[in-house]
BAZALO-35995 format. One record per residue (C-alpha): residue in three letters; chain; x, z, y. Coordinates in nm, 4 decimals. Last residue first. Layout:
// BAZALO-35995
 residu chaine       c1       c3       c2
    ALA      A        X        Z        Y
...
//
This chain:
// BAZALO-35995
 residu chaine       c1       c3       c2
    UNK      A   5.6182   4.8178  -0.3622
    UNK      A   5.7440   4.7522  -0.0094
    UNK      A   5.5271   5.0233   0.1367
    UNK      A   5.8193   5.1947   0.3119
    UNK      A   5.7719   5.5047   0.0958
    UNK      A   5.7397   5.2851  -0.2104
    UNK      A   6.0725   5.1230  -0.1277
    UNK      A   6.2433   5.4618  -0.0935
    UNK      A   6.0852   5.5945  -0.4130
    UNK      A   6.2043   5.2911  -0.6081
    UNK      A   6.5496   5.3087  -0.4526
    UNK      A   6.5879   5.6762  -0.5482
    UNK      A   6.4531   5.6112  -0.8992
    UNK      A   6.7084   5.3328  -0.9501
    UNK      A   6.9948   5.5412  -0.8068
    UNK      A   6.9155   5.8454  -1.0225
    UNK      A   6.8578   5.6487  -1.3422
    UNK      A   7.1696   5.4336  -1.3114
    UNK      A   7.3910   5.7330  -1.2213
    UNK      A   7.2471   5.9313  -1.5138
    UNK      A   7.3184   5.6460  -1.7543
    UNK      A   7.6760   5.6209  -1.6294
    UNK      A   7.7300   5.9971  -1.6635
    UNK      A   7.5808   6.0111  -2.0154
    UNK      A   7.7880   5.7146  -2.1342
    UNK      A   8.1034   5.8739  -1.9927
    UNK      A   8.0209   6.2100  -2.1524
    UNK      A   7.9954   6.0453  -2.4937
    UNK      A   8.3677   5.9657  -2.4777
    UNK      A   8.5750   5.6476  -2.4907
    UNK      A   8.6261   5.6460  -2.1145
    UNK      A   8.4729   5.9600  -1.9620
    UNK      A   8.6381   5.9054  -1.6257
    UNK      A   8.7707   5.5471  -1.6279
    UNK      A   9.0334   5.3617  -1.8344
    UNK      A   9.0736   4.9921  -1.7622
    UNK      A   8.9084   4.6876  -1.9237
    UNK      A   8.6155   4.7070  -1.6831
    UNK      A   8.2658   4.7482  -1.8369
    UNK      A   8.2067   5.0731  -1.6590
    UNK      A   8.1889   4.8872  -1.3279
    UNK      A   7.9619   4.6191  -1.4697
    UNK      A   7.7359   4.8854  -1.6171
    UNK      A   7.7078   5.0442  -1.2723
    UNK      A   7.6543   4.7180  -1.0852
    UNK      A   7.3923   4.5873  -1.3272
    UNK      A   7.2224   4.9259  -1.3362
    UNK      A   7.1909   4.9094  -0.9545
    UNK      A   7.1058   4.5380  -0.9235
    UNK      A   6.7769   4.5924  -1.1050
    UNK      A   6.6573   4.8179  -0.8226
    UNK      A   6.7628   4.5637  -0.5580
    UNK      A   6.5871   4.2831  -0.7487
    UNK      A   6.2753   4.5007  -0.7720
    UNK      A   6.2779   4.5434  -0.3949
    UNK      A   6.3411   4.1744  -0.3294
    UNK      A   6.0522   4.0741  -0.5562
    UNK      A   5.8204   4.3239  -0.3892
    UNK      A   5.9225   4.2250  -0.0399
    UNK      A   5.8816   3.8554  -0.1241
    UNK      A   5.5374   3.9214  -0.2721
    UNK      A   5.4293   4.1094   0.0402
    UNK      A   5.5563   3.8285   0.2630
    UNK      A   5.3718   3.5706   0.0529
    UNK      A   5.0536   3.7739   0.0810
    UNK      A   5.0940   3.7812   0.4603
    UNK      A   5.1497   3.4060   0.4747
    UNK      A   4.8461   3.3433   0.2558
    UNK      A   4.6424   3.5737   0.4776
    UNK      A   4.7542   3.3870   0.7899
    UNK      A   4.6704   3.0498   0.6343
    UNK      A   4.3265   3.1735   0.5334
    UNK      A   4.2725   3.3216   0.8792
    UNK      A   4.3575   2.9878   1.0421
    UNK      A   4.1116   2.8097   0.8142
    UNK      A   3.8433   3.0703   0.8854
    UNK      A   3.9030   3.0387   1.2605
    UNK      A   3.8676   2.6595   1.2378
    UNK      A   3.5427   2.7096   1.0472
    UNK      A   3.4192   2.9441   1.3193
    UNK      A   3.5084   2.7018   1.5986
    UNK      A   3.3192   2.4257   1.4223
    UNK      A   3.0304   2.6644   1.3600
    UNK      A   3.0003   2.7427   1.7297
    UNK      A   2.9970   2.3729   1.8206
    UNK      A   2.7289   2.3078   1.5589
    UNK      A   2.5207   2.6012   1.6830
    UNK      A   2.5334   2.4712   2.0405
    UNK      A   2.4375   2.1196   1.9333
    UNK      A   2.1489   2.2479   1.7197
    UNK      A   2.0330   2.4625   2.0122
    UNK      A   2.0255   2.1551   2.2362
    UNK      A   1.8259   1.9594   1.9782
    UNK      A   1.5711   2.2413   1.9460
    UNK      A   1.5369   2.2605   2.3254
    UNK      A   1.4907   1.8836   2.3404
    UNK      A   1.2113   1.9062   2.0836
    UNK      A   1.0387   2.1713   2.2953
    UNK      A   1.0773   1.9629   2.6108
    UNK      A   0.9249   1.6695   2.4226
    UNK      A   0.6233   1.8854   2.3454
    UNK      A   0.6026   2.0065   2.7054
    UNK      A   0.6039   1.6411   2.8284
    UNK      A   0.3176   1.5257   2.6053
    UNK      A   0.0598   1.5658   2.8836
    UNK      A   0.2806   1.3623   3.1201
    UNK      A   0.2459   1.0479   2.9109
    UNK      A   0.4820   0.7529   2.9604
    UNK      A   0.5985   0.8360   3.3126
    UNK      A   0.7166   1.1859   3.2362
    UNK      A   0.7696   1.0836   2.8756
    UNK      A   1.0576   0.8522   2.9711
    UNK      A   1.2574   1.1521   3.0908
    UNK      A   1.1891   1.3372   2.7668
    UNK      A   1.2782   1.0247   2.5728
    UNK      A   1.6160   1.0149   2.7478
    UNK      A   1.6741   1.3837   2.6778
    UNK      A   1.5813   1.3228   2.3157
    UNK      A   1.8440   1.0467   2.2919
    UNK      A   2.1091   1.2574   2.4663
    UNK      A   2.0423   1.5367   2.2158
    UNK      A   2.0623   1.2779   1.9389
    UNK      A   2.4007   1.1689   2.0769
    UNK      A   2.5335   1.5246   2.0236
    UNK      A   2.3671   1.5904   1.6885
    UNK      A   2.4823   1.2809   1.4991
    UNK      A   2.8603   1.2942   1.5511
    UNK      A   2.8250   1.6732   1.5349
    UNK      A   2.6818   1.6488   1.1848
    UNK      A   2.9687   1.4302   1.0660
    UNK      A   3.2237   1.6789   1.2015
    UNK      A   3.0305   1.9669   1.0474
    UNK      A   3.0240   1.7871   0.7127
    UNK      A   3.4021   1.7479   0.7203
    UNK      A   3.4414   2.1177   0.8022
    UNK      A   3.2079   2.2075   0.5190
    UNK      A   3.4063   1.9988   0.2711
    UNK      A   3.7410   2.1433   0.3865
    UNK      A   3.6116   2.4988   0.3701
    UNK      A   3.4827   2.4399   0.0189
    UNK      A   3.8186   2.3039  -0.0999
    UNK      A   4.0062   2.5940   0.0592
    UNK      A   3.7579   2.8437  -0.0788
    UNK      A   3.7859   2.7023  -0.4308
    UNK      A   4.1651   2.7319  -0.4120
    UNK      A   4.1400   3.0938  -0.2977
    UNK      A   3.8935   3.1780  -0.5737
    UNK      A   4.1362   3.0418  -0.8323
    UNK      A   4.4172   3.2548  -0.6830
    UNK      A   4.2108   3.5792  -0.6864
    UNK      A   4.2847   3.7781  -0.3710
    UNK      A   3.9318   3.7739  -0.2253
    UNK      A   3.9693   3.8474   0.1456
    UNK      A   3.7749   3.5417   0.2700
    UNK      A   3.4893   3.5742   0.0230
    UNK      A   3.2418   3.7206   0.2742
    UNK      A   3.3592   3.4763   0.5417
    UNK      A   3.3041   3.1831   0.3078
    UNK      A   2.9495   3.3030   0.2359
    UNK      A   2.8871   3.3143   0.6115
    UNK      A   3.0120   2.9549   0.6280
    UNK      A   2.7504   2.8482   0.3741
    UNK      A   2.4755   3.0251   0.5676
    UNK      A   2.5762   2.8550   0.8940
    UNK      A   2.5940   2.5203   0.7161
    UNK      A   2.2339   2.5683   0.6009
    UNK      A   2.1311   2.6551   0.9569
    UNK      A   2.3070   2.3445   1.0932
    UNK      A   2.1355   2.1281   0.8309
    UNK      A   1.7944   2.2747   0.9104
    UNK      A   1.8451   2.2171   1.2833
    UNK      A   1.9488   1.8554   1.2254
    UNK      A   1.6523   1.8012   0.9940
    UNK      A   1.4284   1.9506   1.2632
    UNK      A   1.5639   1.7020   1.5160
    UNK      A   1.4615   1.4052   1.3020
    UNK      A   1.1163   1.5492   1.2294
    UNK      A   1.0512   1.6114   1.5997
    UNK      A   1.1703   1.2599   1.6785
    UNK      A   0.9091   1.0992   1.4522
    UNK      A   0.6250   1.3320   1.5493
    UNK      A   0.7016   1.2787   1.9187
    UNK      A   0.7004   0.9019   1.8767
    UNK      A   0.3513   0.9115   1.7313
    UNK      A   0.2169   1.1327   2.0109
    UNK      A   0.3803   0.9232   2.2838
    UNK      A   0.2329   0.6144   2.1136
    UNK      A  -0.1236   0.7316   2.1607
    UNK      A  -0.2020   1.0407   2.3621
    UNK      A  -0.5417   1.0714   2.1928
    UNK      A  -0.3576   1.1616   1.8721
    UNK      A  -0.2722   1.5020   2.0183
    UNK      A  -0.5662   1.6801   1.8548
    UNK      A  -0.4482   1.5494   1.5184
    UNK      A  -0.1469   1.7824   1.5250
    UNK      A  -0.0757   1.8612   1.1573
    UNK      A  -0.1672   1.5058   1.0536
    UNK      A   0.1036   1.3614   1.2769
    UNK      A   0.3531   1.6012   1.1226
    UNK      A   0.2515   1.4861   0.7757
    UNK      A   0.3081   1.1258   0.8835
    UNK      A   0.6660   1.2119   0.9742
    UNK      A   0.7291   1.3938   0.6471
    UNK      A   0.5997   1.0874   0.4626
    UNK      A   0.8622   0.8757   0.6426
    UNK      A   1.1365   1.0416   0.4409
    UNK      A   1.4459   0.8387   0.5384
    UNK      A   1.6244   0.7595   0.2110
    UNK      A   1.3935   0.4657   0.1344
    UNK      A   1.6257   0.1979   0.2717
    UNK      A   1.7136   0.0043   0.5907
    UNK      A   1.4154   0.1661   0.7678
    UNK      A   1.2367   0.0086   1.0643
    UNK      A   0.9604   0.1988   1.2419
    UNK      A   0.7165   0.0128   1.4676
    UNK      A   0.5190   0.2144   1.7223
    UNK      A   0.2442   0.0266   1.9029
    UNK      A   0.0297   0.0373   2.2165
    UNK      A   0.2715   0.0850   2.5099
    UNK      A   0.5650  -0.0402   2.3001
    UNK      A   0.8196   0.1669   2.1100
    UNK      A   1.0364  -0.0175   1.8581
    UNK      A   1.1898   0.2251   1.6117
    UNK      A   1.4996   0.2447   1.3983
    UNK      A   1.5412   0.4982   1.1186
    UNK      A   1.8583   0.5869   0.9341
    UNK      A   1.9160   0.8505   0.6665
    UNK      A   2.2317   1.0591   0.6712
    UNK      A   2.4044   1.2658   0.4025
    UNK      A   2.6076   1.5846   0.4496
    UNK      A   2.8223   1.7047   0.1608
    UNK      A   2.8707   2.0785   0.0972
    UNK      A   2.8803   2.0131  -0.2777
    UNK      A   2.6159   2.2570  -0.3971
    UNK      A   2.4436   2.3077  -0.0612
    UNK      A   2.3752   1.9344  -0.0296
    UNK      A   2.3051   1.9037   0.3422
    UNK      A   2.0402   1.6614   0.4668
    UNK      A   2.0330   1.4456   0.7783
    UNK      A   1.7738   1.2411   0.9670
    UNK      A   1.9258   0.9762   1.1889
    UNK      A   1.7993   0.8024   1.5011
    UNK      A   1.7945   0.4584   1.6632
    UNK      A   1.5384   0.3924   1.9355
    UNK      A   1.4372   0.0688   2.1091
    UNK      A   1.2045   0.0951   2.4069
    UNK      A   0.9477  -0.1588   2.5220
    UNK      A   0.8306  -0.4089   2.7813
    UNK      A   1.1200  -0.4415   3.0253
    UNK      A   1.3866  -0.3004   2.7950
    UNK      A   1.5277   0.0475   2.7601
    UNK      A   1.7710   0.1328   2.4809
    UNK      A   1.7683   0.4796   2.3242
    UNK      A   2.0548   0.5953   2.1076
    UNK      A   2.1733   0.7545   1.7849
    UNK      A   2.4916   0.5650   1.6890
    UNK      A   2.4541   0.2351   1.5062
    UNK      A   2.5903   0.2242   1.1524
    UNK      A   2.3889  -0.0777   1.0329
    UNK      A   2.2799  -0.3833   1.2296
    UNK      A   1.9403  -0.5419   1.1656
    UNK      A   1.7599  -0.3196   1.4163
    UNK      A   2.0404  -0.3861   1.6641
    UNK      A   1.9725  -0.7614   1.6469
    UNK      A   1.6008  -0.7039   1.7063
    UNK      A   1.6852  -0.4916   2.0105
    UNK      A   1.9177  -0.7626   2.1399
    UNK      A   1.6444  -1.0246   2.0944
    UNK      A   1.4013  -0.8237   2.3147
    UNK      A   1.0627  -0.7581   2.1614
    UNK      A   0.7479  -0.9428   2.2725
    UNK      A   0.5158  -0.7680   2.0288
    UNK      A   0.4042  -1.0671   1.8204
    UNK      A   0.7231  -1.2689   1.8715
    UNK      A   0.9386  -0.9712   1.7746
    UNK      A   0.7250  -0.8994   1.4708
    UNK      A   0.7843  -1.2570   1.3503
    UNK      A   1.1539  -1.2203   1.4320
    UNK      A   1.1636  -0.9031   1.2243
    UNK      A   1.0079  -1.0759   0.9248
    UNK      A   1.2486  -1.3694   0.9541
    UNK      A   1.5486  -1.1365   0.9752
    UNK      A   1.4357  -0.9739   0.6497
    UNK      A   1.2883  -0.6271   0.6546
    UNK      A   1.4543  -0.3547   0.4456
    UNK      A   1.1590  -0.1163   0.4815
    UNK      A   0.9025  -0.1889   0.7539
    UNK      A   0.6631   0.0736   0.8887
    UNK      A   0.3455   0.0308   1.0902
    UNK      A   0.1897   0.2226   1.3743
    UNK      A  -0.0999   0.1074   1.5899
    UNK      A  -0.2775   0.2481   1.8945
    UNK      A  -0.6260   0.1293   1.9870
    UNK      A  -0.8352   0.1604   2.3018
    UNK      A  -0.7799  -0.1902   2.4437
    UNK      A  -0.8511  -0.3661   2.1095
    UNK      A  -0.6246  -0.6725   2.0921
    UNK      A  -0.3655  -0.4546   1.9201
    UNK      A  -0.6008  -0.4212   1.6257
    UNK      A  -0.6108  -0.7985   1.5719
    UNK      A  -0.2326  -0.8240   1.5994
    UNK      A  -0.1912  -0.5517   1.3367
    UNK      A  -0.4094  -0.7331   1.0829
    UNK      A  -0.1134  -0.9137   0.9244
    UNK      A   0.0389  -0.5737   0.8551
    UNK      A  -0.2217  -0.5248   0.5856
    UNK      A  -0.4308  -0.2053   0.6100
    UNK      A  -0.3001   0.1208   0.4680
    UNK      A  -0.4590   0.3277   0.7407
    UNK      A  -0.7754   0.3232   0.9467
    UNK      A  -0.9561   0.4998   1.2323
    UNK      A  -0.7370   0.8053   1.2824
    UNK      A  -0.8996   0.9482   1.5926
    UNK      A  -0.7797   0.9785   1.9526
    UNK      A  -1.0050   0.7012   2.0829
    UNK      A  -0.8762   0.4616   1.8148
    UNK      A  -0.5745   0.5280   1.5980
    UNK      A  -0.4682   0.2679   1.3425
    UNK      A  -0.2116   0.3437   1.0762
    UNK      A   0.0150   0.1363   0.8565
    UNK      A   0.2437   0.2023   0.5618
    UNK      A   0.1420  -0.0903   0.3439
    UNK      A   0.0000   0.0000   0.0000
//
């Protein structure tokens, strides 16, 4: 079934109708139309462009992948590119889903390069606020952008929780745990960089839509202000988390350096203790007579010297917290 909707006089009048009927509905002065295209061909987009009077550059951008989140203003319409994101809490990997949109005074056209962008969540948001349907395209666009920004907020919150878990495990001395932490920290830091590349331009996008809304539909302005506030908070949280991850990495390096220093002190201390019996037995191993040479008393004296010096060094190193 085609993903289409027709709103008339603030009510959902029809949905799932063929896209070929869109032009007939647009001829009705009181109607607002939405339809969705997944992996459209250039010919299909050009047909839509001729029907809605879209700018060729906007059509070209809709066919181009890896655009940054943006809003382009043309004489008769707006072109919007946005990304919904999702964090895999198991791997720490952040994935993006693209949506492009043509915004005309009476129609919203969403373009998706694949099925990864959950358009059903957008329609659910429209159904949750049916009283706003009378505001037409501004209402439809708000539901779309609100979903996008909420995915950014959810991803930043999930990253916040993951980083809190890293902080809790920061002082775990187990070597395997340390390696897992380093790998996890690297994955989360990479995801934060990707998230920031989406969040910052999305904030600019929402700000642009907020400005457009003042002339597009003043009644919807508070709703766009709310979405902008969510986007701004997502940016602030992302910046804070980036600093926190950097601090965790620096702390990990500092802790590894401190542990290495402790190990070196311990190894050096034990080497000094072992050097005592080596020196004493080496001295008594000379091929010259010495006090107690050839007698049991000499063995007893040398053993006592080894024991006393070794215990003395051990106690001294323990006192200085080297062992």
